[in-house]
C-alpha positions, 0 to 999 in steps of 0.5 A: 624550733624550741625543742630543737634548740634546748636538745642542742644547748643541752648536748653542747653544754660544757663539761666544767659545767653542771647542766642545771635546767634554768641555765640551759633553758634561759640560754634557749630563751635568750637564743631564740628571743622568747621568754623563759616561761614559754620555754618551760611550757613547750618543754613540758608540752613536749614532754607530756604529749609528745607534741606542741599544742599551739597556744590559743591566740586571742584576738582583740575583736574591734570596738565600734570606735575603732571602725569610725575614723577621726573625720567620721567622729568630727563630722558627728560633733559638727551635725550635733553643732549644727542645730544649736547655729540654727537655733534648734535643740539637737535630739538624738532622734534629729541628729541620727536621722540627719546623719543617715541622710548623709551620702557622705557618712555611714549608717548608724543604728540608734544603739550604736550611735547613742554608745557614740554620742558617749564615746565622744563625751556629750552628755544630755540636758532635760529642760522641761519637756525638751531634751538636747545633746551637748559637748561635755564640760572638760571638752568645752572647756578644754576647746575654750582654753586652746581657742584662748591660747591660739589667739594669744599666740597669734597676737604674738605673731609666734610661728605656729606649726601643725603636725598630725599622723595620716596612713595609705594603703597600697591598695588606695584608689578612687571609689569611681572611674569611667567605663566603656560598658560596651566592652564585654571580655578580655577577648572583645577589648584584645580584637578592637583594640580597646582595654577592659578598663582599670584594674582593681585591687585585689586587697587593701595590701600593705600599709604605709604610715606618714608623720609631718609637720607644716604651716603657711610657709609649707611642710617642713623640709626634711621632716617627713617619717614614712614607715610600714605599719604592721598592724591592720587595725587602726593606724595609731597602734604602729606607733610608739612613743619612744619612736615618735619623740626620736623623730620630733627631737630631730624635727624641733631644731628646724622650727626656730625659737618661739614656735608653737606647735599644734598636735592631738593628744594621742598616747604616743604624743602624751608620755609622762616622764614620770608615771604618778601614783594611782589606785592600782598602785601598792601602798608600799610604792605610793609610799616610796614615791611620797618618800622620794618627793619629801612629802610627809605622812605616817604609818597609820595612813591608809591607801587613800589618804596617801593617794589624797597627797599625791592628788594634791601636788601631782600637777608638780610631776605630771609633765609630757616627754615631748612638752620637755622636748620642746621646751630644751628649744624655746617651742610650745606644745598645744594639744587640740581637744578630742575629735576636733581635726576640723581645728587641724589644717593638716587634715585638709593637707592629708586629704589632698595627698591621699586623693593624688596617691588614689588618682595615680595608683595603677600598680598597687604596688607597695614601693610605687605607692610610697613614691606617690605619698612622696610625690603627694606631699610635694605637691602641696605649695605654701598657698595650700597650706595658707588656704587651709589655715584660714580655713581653720582660723574660720572654724576657730570663730565659729566654735567661739560663738557656738559656745555662746549660742549653746548657752543662750539656746539651753537652759541648764536646769538639770544635767544628766551626764550621758555616761552615768548608767546609775542615774538612768537606764540605757532605754530610758536615756535613749527614750528621753533623747527623742 
């Protein structure tokens, strides 16, 4: 197609203009919506080989983290915390055994589970001959700050809204159903006036993503955003910051002044209005940034010294686009600590909505599943929302108590971060965590 388009443009080129190759290539690229280098590569390949060699497509292999959903990650965190609540030290072996014995959770190998703990920012502490897994300091402080702010917002009688995204495939259905084992074939079913039971989807099918927001009064009217995901991987990959911000900007006027919106910290919720210099920046670009901010520096200063000046003031310029949109409406954003979906009542609501789709999905057709998704949202009552919010309040209280329990159970004489590969090898750490 590219070579044919290029030939057509070359033949149709105006006689009043000299046919520069770069101009014809650019016209071809613009017409087909591909890059100029791609056109050059294809033309060169065609001239040398008389055929087009398809590009090698590198597939991104999903990591272990991509295969585990947020609910499972939160469940793992709760398993670790449950040992502290019982007054026990959670070791890797004890937590792993507990998880692998839980029918509602996947089974993990020891090495994989160790990586998951690293991903969830756990660390282990050494106290005499005992070892324990605990949350990293930044997670604990993030959670404490979240709980303090939530408590203050409730005292001020602020209206608190919770937003989140989820997904459902057109093949989404219940895992188990009643069947008649005496029916052995379609012919027998036909002759006896019976059925062969519910049919199964042939594949997961197309995927729908939904974004919504609500509180004790129910879902916000007219705020749902449902679209088809083009990604077969993590549904978060289907979202982008600009489209999310466009949706959020339309929702904000529906919330009223002085409201609070709770959301997680996925990248498209957290686009910064302005990029802050880091070590990947060219020195000249860092200097330009400092100059634009009226921050003095000398030509003699090296890159490291310039970045130190950036770090001293970056808090003044680190602003999230979503937060700034909310400020325009007198609304405040409160971000959940990572992998704490149990603090968001809409996570429980989504389970109900997806359950409704699963129970009523008999055709596995995309448009029908979209209808069921809308029906599932409409059947959620304010009473259901209130119960979910009350449940979350109890979870908040548990977390408030948990951090004090951890302080009492552990003796912080030596703390080694589980992600610090320099201190000990993985094998040694795994041995220690017994």
